[in-house]
C-alpha positions in Angstrom: 0.0 0.0 0.0 1.3 3.4 -0.9 0.0 6.4 1.1 -0.3 9.9 -0.2 2.6 12.2 0.7 1.0 14.9 2.9 3.7 17.4 1.8 3.2 17.2 -2.0 0.2 17.6 -4.2 -1.5 14.6 -5.7 -3.9 15.2 -8.6 -6.5 13.2 -10.3 -8.0 14.4 -13.6 -11.2 14.0 -15.6 -11.2 14.7 -19.4 -14.6 15.1 -21.0 -14.9 15.6 -24.8 -17.7 17.9 -25.9 -18.4 20.0 -29.1 -16.4 23.0 -27.8 -13.4 21.0 -26.8 -12.1 18.9 -23.9 -13.3 19.8 -20.4 -10.4 19.2 -18.1 -10.9 19.0 -14.3 -7.9 18.5 -12.0 -8.6 17.9 -8.4 -6.0 17.8 -5.6 -6.7 14.8 -3.4 -5.6 16.1 -0.1 -7.3 19.5 -0.1 -10.1 18.9 -2.5 -9.1 22.0 -4.6 -10.5 21.8 -8.1 -9.1 23.4 -11.3 -10.9 23.4 -14.6 -10.3 24.5 -18.1 -11.4 23.9 -21.7 -9.0 23.0 -24.4 -9.8 22.9 -28.1 -9.5 19.3 -29.4 -6.9 20.4 -32.0 -4.6 21.9 -29.5 -2.7 18.8 -28.4 0.4 20.8 -27.2 -1.8 22.7 -24.8 -3.4 19.5 -23.6 0.0 18.0 -23.0 1.2 21.1 -21.2 -1.8 21.1 -18.8 -1.2 17.4 -18.1 2.5 18.0 -17.4 1.7 21.0 -15.1 -0.6 18.9 -12.9 1.0 15.5 -13.5 -2.2 13.6 -12.5 -1.8 10.2 -10.9 -4.9 9.0 -12.7 -7.0 10.3 -15.6 -10.7 9.4 -15.8 -12.5 9.2 -19.2 -16.2 8.7 -19.8 -17.1 5.4 -21.4 -20.0 7.2 -23.1 -17.9 9.9 -24.6 -14.7 7.9 -25.0 -12.4 8.8 -27.7 -10.0 5.9 -28.4 -7.4 8.2 -30.0 -7.2 10.3 -26.8 -7.1 7.2 -24.6 -4.2 5.7 -26.7 -2.3 9.0 -26.7 -2.6 9.3 -22.9 -1.6 5.7 -22.3 1.5 6.1 -24.6 2.5 9.1 -22.4 2.4 6.8 -19.4 -0.8 8.0 -17.7 -3.0 5.6 -15.8 -6.5 5.7 -17.4 -9.8 4.7 -15.8 -12.9 4.5 -17.9 -16.0 5.7 -16.0 -18.9 3.5 -17.0 -21.6 4.2 -14.4 -24.7 6.4 -14.4 -24.0 10.0 -13.4 -25.7 10.9 -10.1 -27.4 14.1 -11.1 -28.8 14.7 -7.6 -25.3 14.5 -6.1 -23.9 16.8 -8.7 -26.8 19.3 -8.3 -26.3 19.4 -4.5 -22.6 20.3 -5.0 -23.5 22.8 -7.8 -25.9 24.7 -5.7 -23.1 25.3 -3.1 -20.9 26.9 -5.7 -20.5 30.7 -6.1 -22.3 32.6 -8.8 -19.0 32.9 -10.8 -18.6 29.1 -10.7 -22.2 28.7 -11.9 -21.6 30.9 -14.9 -18.5 28.9 -15.9 -20.1 25.5 -15.4 -23.4 26.5 -17.1 -21.5 27.9 -20.1 -19.6 24.7 -21.0 -20.8 21.2 -21.7 -17.2 20.0 -21.5 -16.7 21.5 -18.0 -20.1 20.4 -16.6 -19.6 16.9 -18.1 -16.2 16.5 -16.5 -17.5 17.7 -13.2 -20.5 15.4 -13.3 -18.1 12.4 -13.7 -16.1 13.7 -10.7 -19.1 14.0 -8.5 
């Protein structure tokens, strides 16, 4: 068993493909801090840069929105991939969403990619 190091950040990531691009969510496991962004699907260098910046221990992809090319690319780069294949708990997500600030609501409501990634997280 390997325990998390309490002195260094440990991230997990969700990548959710949508029409406007990839919704990326990085969450720090010890503090629960969440970072999110949207990256155009054609901007592979920016995607790789964001992944290097956070260096997630695991990347979660949706089975329903799975893109095999993305999964293959990530696995070739050495990332641990988990395919999420369960119903999304909308009630749990909505409970979390209502606790967010107005600014967060605007960001989440604006983007299918961001809201999709966050729904998988929650």
